N, C-alpha and C positions, 0 to 999 in steps of 0.2 A: 370319246369326239360323238357328236349328235350328226345324226344323219342328213343329206341334203334333201332336195326334193326328187332329185334324181334318183337317189338311193332308195326311198320311197317308194316311188311310180316303176323300177325297173323289180323290186321286191313283189309288191303287189301285181304286176303281171305275170311274173312266173307262178301266184302264189294261184291264181286267177285260171291259169292256163293248167294248171295240175288236176282242181275244181274241176274242170269241163272235164279233163280226159278221165279223171276218176268214176264222173260222172255219165259221161259215155258208153264206158264197158258198164259201170255196174246197170246202165239200163236196158244194155246187150244180154246182161246175164240173167236180168230178170225176165226176160222175154223167152229165153231159153227154157230157163226151168219151169217156170209156169207150164209152159208150152207140154214141156215134157209131163209134169204132171197132170197136165189134161188128157194127154195120150196116154198117161198111165192108168186113169181113171176108165178111161173109155175102152180102152185096148192095153189091154197090159202086154200081152203080147209083143206088142210091136216095139214094146220098152226094152224088153227082153233082148229083144233081137236087133235093137239100138236103129231103127228104123227114123232116121232124124228127120226125114221128108215131111213127116206126117207134124212133126213139132215146131217144125221151120214154117207151114202153111197158117198155121194155129196164131202162131205169134207176128207173120209179117201182115195178115191181114186188120189186125188192131193197130200195127204200125202205120198202114197207109193210111188208115182212117183219122190218126192223129196228125200226118201230113197234110191229110185233106184240111181240117182246121185250123191248124198250124199255119198255110199258106193265106187262108182269109183274113185273119188276125194279122198276118205280117203287112197286107197290103192297104185294109183299112181299118185298123186296131189302132192307130194315133188318131183318126177323127172319133172315135170312139172314146179313147179317153179322155179328149177335150170337151167332147161333150158330157161324160161323166162327171168333169170334174167342175162343170159348171161354166171354163173359159170362155172369153169373148175375145175377139180379135181386135188389136187397137190398132191405131195410125200415127206416124210420126207427130200428127201435129198434136196426140191426145196426151203424148210427155215424151218431149224431146229429147229430155236428160236420159231418159231409162233406154231409149234408142240409140242415142251417142253410144253409153254403152255396150248395149249389146252390139253393134257393130264393131267398136272398139276391140273388143273380146273374139269375135270371129273372125278378125282382122290378124289377130296375135294368134290364131289357132290355124288360120289357114284353111277358113271353112266359109262357104256360102253364108250369108245374113238369114238369120234362123225368121221365120214369124212369129210375131210376141202378142201373149195372149195375157188377159186379166184376167182375173177370180176377184169375185165381190164379196172380200170375206173379210172379217178382223184378225184370222188368225194369221199368223207368220208362217208363210211357206212358200215354195216354187219347185217344178219342176220340168223337163224338159220330155220332149216323145220326142218320134221320127226312124223310120228304120234306116235312115241313112242323112249324112248331113245337107244333101238336097230337098230331103222331105222331112224337114225338121222346124220345132219350135220349141220356145221356151216361153213359160207359164208362171207368173207371180200373183200372189195376192195382195189387194188393195192396203190390206195390213201390215204386211212384211214391207211394201213400196214404200208406205207412210214413217216406216219406223229405222230405215236404215238412212247412214250417211252415203254421199257417193263413193266412199272407199270399199264401206260394207257391201254398198249396193254393187261392187264390181267384181267383189269376191264370190258372192251368191249366184252372177251370170256369169261367172268364169267355171264355177264349178259344174253349172249345168250346161254350158258351152264343151267343157271336158268330157262329159256324160257324150254329148252328140257326137265330138270329135275320135273317143274311143269306141265308138260304137255298142255304146252300153245298152242300149234299146234293145238294139237286135241281139243281144247278149242275151238280155233276159228273157226275150221270148224264146228263144233256143233253149234257155233253162226251164221256162212255162211248159213249153211243147213236150220236154222230155221228164216233167213231173208228171203232165197231162198223160204223155202213154205208159209208166208206170202205174197209175190209177187204173185208167182204162184196161191193161193188162190184166190188173188184181182185180176189179170190178168182173172182168169176161170169165176169172177163172174160177168165181165164187155163183158165175151164173151157169157155170157147167156143171161146179157141184153140187148145186142144189136140183138142178133139172137132168142131169146126166148119170148120176150115182147108177140109178139101176137099169141102164141101158148097155150095159158092156156086153159085147159081142160073145155068141153060142159057144164058138173056136172057143175063146179067150177062158171060159169058163170049162170048157171041156177039158181042155189041156192044163190047166191048174193055173193059169193066169202068169204073172212074171215073177214070180217068188219075193224073197225080200228084196231085193234090189227094186222090182217096182214100186213096192211099199215105201222105201227107203224115199226114191224118187219122189211120191208125191208127200208125204210127210214133209219133207225140202218145202216142197211147193207150198203147201198151208203155210208152215212158218211165214215162209217170203210173200207170199203175199198179203198177213199179216201186218208185216214192218217196212214191206220196201215202199209202199207211200211215205210212211213216216221218215224212213234216211232219204227217200226222194226231194223232202223237203227242208229236212237240215241241210242237205249239199246247196241246196238253191240259196237257203239265208246265206251261207258262209260266202257262196258267190258275189251277191247281193252286198254283203257288209265289205267284202274287199275291194270291189268296186266304188264304193263310197270313198274308202280311204284312198283310193288310185284319185278318184276325183278330185277331191282335197288335194293330194299334191301336186295334179294337175292345175287344179287353178291355180297354185303359187307359182309354178311354171311359168303362166300368164301373166299374172298382175308383180308378180315379184313382191308381192307385200302382203305375206301370211296375218299379218294383224290385223288387215282388213276383214277376212273370212273368220278367223278366230272370233272377231269382236259381232259380226252377226251371229256365228251359232252360241255366243252365249245370251243374245236378246232372244234367240229358237228356245234356250233353254230354260229362261225364265217364262214363256210366252202360257198362257192357263188357256186360252180360246183353243175350244174346237171346230174344226173346221166343218162346216157343215156339212159338206160332200164329201166328207172323211170315207172312203172303199176300202174295205180288205186286199181288193184285185188289184186295185194299183198303187198301194200304199207304198211299195219297194221305191216308185220314182220319185217321190218328193225329196227334197235335201233332209228334211226328220220326218218321223215317223206322223203322221198327221191322225192316229188315233192316240189317242194319249194313252190308254192302258198298255199299251204293245209298248210305249215310249217307257213307261215306267219298268218293264219288264227286259230292258235293254242289254242285257247280259246275257238274256237267254239264247240258246243255240237254237232257237225260233223266232229272234229277232232279227228283221230285216236289215236294219241300221246298226251302225256300232254307235256305242251311248257316247252322245253329245260331250262328253267330259273327257274322255278317251281322243275324240278328235280337236277336240281344242286343245290337248296336251301334246297332242302329234305336232299341231301348229305353233305352239308354243317354242316347241324342242326346235322348228327350223327358223325360228327367229334369233333363237340363242347360237345357230348355227352360223350367223352370217360371220 
């Protein structure tokens, strides 16, 4: 028996929640272990005596800086994303059909009407942004707008509206902050290693340091500083792929017509045009990765989107489940 869109929505929400929990615990563990590694390098006696306060202070400073940067991105990020993508705001008179479809899907989702933007580009793509439904926008390229039938357009807009309703932009901002925190902590650790290795306290040297325990802690911190940024990105991309599947299933919930979105994704699959404003920093927001070389590696753990063929197959299964 094929799953229904409700089954897929529930499954993807569970998967996303589990991945976010794992990421939060992972980030906390990285902060603690790297901070202990720094203390082991600068004051081995502190590690031997388990003076955790020094380690927590070291990790906390980096976390506060990451929080300040994330707040700036949270409140101003949507304007930056629209500017970087080359999107310009349009009015109802510019494209009545597009506005009608956006309004229909917003009503179906129970959210305010988002702002509508257009990207003057022949490539086929679209995205949504905004920290919440009250500050949201959808953008579509002129290439995609010209290629789609009304049913296909409705499927694409429903997908983007679902991202807004599901607070995916806020979630991916959280993931970006967590990745940034892990990278910042790793960089901070290497800065200390490069500059502070020769400045251990005299007392620590005289008393023989922390012995094997301090060495183990430091080596563990070194290993983690090397692999943590990579693991953080792998988890971030896994969450992104789950949210794409969730948005597809949620779009079917809004339109009750999986064929429309499936047909639109087929057109995206056959598109060879490269979005001129394609940017790795915002690629995860688009309905399909605008950077073609990453589309070709869609099976990779570093892919922000699931393979289009897999998304189409899931939608086809929903058609047959009726």
